[in-house]
C-alpha positions as CSV (number, residue, x, y, z in Angstrom):
1,X,41.5,-60.0,18.8
2,X,39.9,-59.7,22.2
3,X,40.0,-56.9,24.6
4,X,42.1,-57.2,27.7
5,X,40.7,-56.3,31.1
6,X,42.7,-53.0,31.3
7,X,41.4,-52.0,27.9
8,X,37.9,-52.8,28.9
9,X,38.2,-50.6,32.0
10,X,39.2,-47.7,29.7
11,X,36.5,-48.4,27.2
12,X,33.8,-48.5,29.8
13,X,35.0,-45.2,31.3
14,X,35.1,-43.6,27.9
15,X,31.6,-44.7,27.0
16,X,30.3,-43.3,30.2
17,X,32.0,-40.0,29.4
18,X,30.6,-40.0,25.9
19,X,27.2,-40.7,27.4
20,X,27.5,-37.8,29.7
21,X,28.6,-35.5,26.9
22,X,25.8,-36.6,24.7
23,X,23.3,-36.0,27.5
24,X,24.7,-32.5,28.1
25,X,24.5,-31.6,24.4
26,X,20.9,-32.8,24.3
27,X,20.0,-30.7,27.4
28,X,21.9,-27.7,25.9
29,X,19.8,-28.0,22.7
30,X,16.6,-28.2,24.8
31,X,17.6,-25.2,26.9
32,X,18.4,-23.2,23.7
33,X,15.0,-24.1,22.3
34,X,13.2,-23.1,25.5
35,X,15.1,-19.8,25.6
36,X,14.2,-19.1,21.9
37,X,10.5,-20.0,22.6
38,X,10.4,-17.6,25.6
39,X,12.0,-14.9,23.6
40,X,9.5,-15.4,20.8
41,X,6.6,-15.2,23.2
42,X,7.9,-12.0,24.7
43,X,8.2,-10.5,21.2
44,X,4.7,-11.6,20.3
45,X,3.3,-10.0,23.5
46,X,5.2,-6.8,22.7
47,X,3.9,-6.7,19.2
48,X,0.4,-7.3,20.4
49,X,0.6,-4.4,22.9
50,X,2.0,-2.1,20.3
51,X,-0.7,-3.0,17.8
52,X,-3.4,-2.6,20.5
53,X,-2.0,0.8,21.5
54,X,-1.9,1.8,17.8
55,X,-5.5,0.7,17.4
56,X,-6.6,2.7,20.5
57,X,-4.9,5.8,19.1
58,X,-6.5,5.2,15.7
59,X,-9.9,4.7,17.3
60,X,-9.6,7.9,19.3
61,X,-8.5,9.8,16.2
62,X,-11.5,8.4,14.3
63,X,-13.8,9.4,17.1
64,X,-12.3,12.9,17.2
65,X,-12.7,13.2,13.4
66,X,-16.3,12.0,13.7
67,X,-17.0,14.6,16.4
68,X,-15.4,17.3,14.3
69,X,-17.4,16.2,11.2
70,X,-20.7,16.3,13.2
71,X,-19.8,19.7,14.6
72,X,-19.2,21.0,11.1
73,X,-22.5,19.6,9.9
74,X,-24.3,21.2,12.8
75,X,-22.7,24.5,12.1
76,X,-23.6,24.3,8.4
77,X,-27.2,23.5,9.3
78,X,-27.3,26.4,11.8
79,X,-25.8,28.8,9.3
80,X,-28.3,27.7,6.6
81,X,-31.2,28.1,9.1
82,X,-29.8,31.6,10.0
83,X,-29.4,32.5,6.4
84,X,-33.0,31.3,5.6
85,X,-34.3,33.2,8.5
86,X,-32.4,36.2,7.4
87,X,-33.8,36.0,3.9
88,X,-37.4,35.7,5.1
89,X,-37.2,38.5,7.6
90,X,-36.0,41.1,5.1
91,X,-37.1,44.6,6.3
92,X,-38.5,46.0,3.0
93,X,-39.2,42.9,0.8
94,X,-42.6,41.4,1.0
95,X,-43.5,37.9,1.9
96,X,-46.3,37.5,-0.7
97,X,-46.3,37.6,-4.4
98,X,-49.2,39.2,-6.2
99,X,-50.1,37.3,-9.3
100,X,-53.5,39.0,-10.0
101,X,-52.6,41.0,-13.1
């Protein structure tokens, strides 16, 4: 059973339409993939900036805590020096012990 010339004209037109539709579907898939990739890249950049900001805040907090710790240690040392000085400069206690007996 052969194709008549009229049927061939319809078949060729239909195959061209199918080819166009297939091409459009392929392009649509590629565009969807590109859009998805761009969205993923934007999310990655956003996450990185959030993490970097969090690290900066944490770093600042750590630096502040370290400064506070150093200040406390300095105060303790100063207080211990003051208390030692206060003990040695007692008004009626002597500074020497007599062990001659």
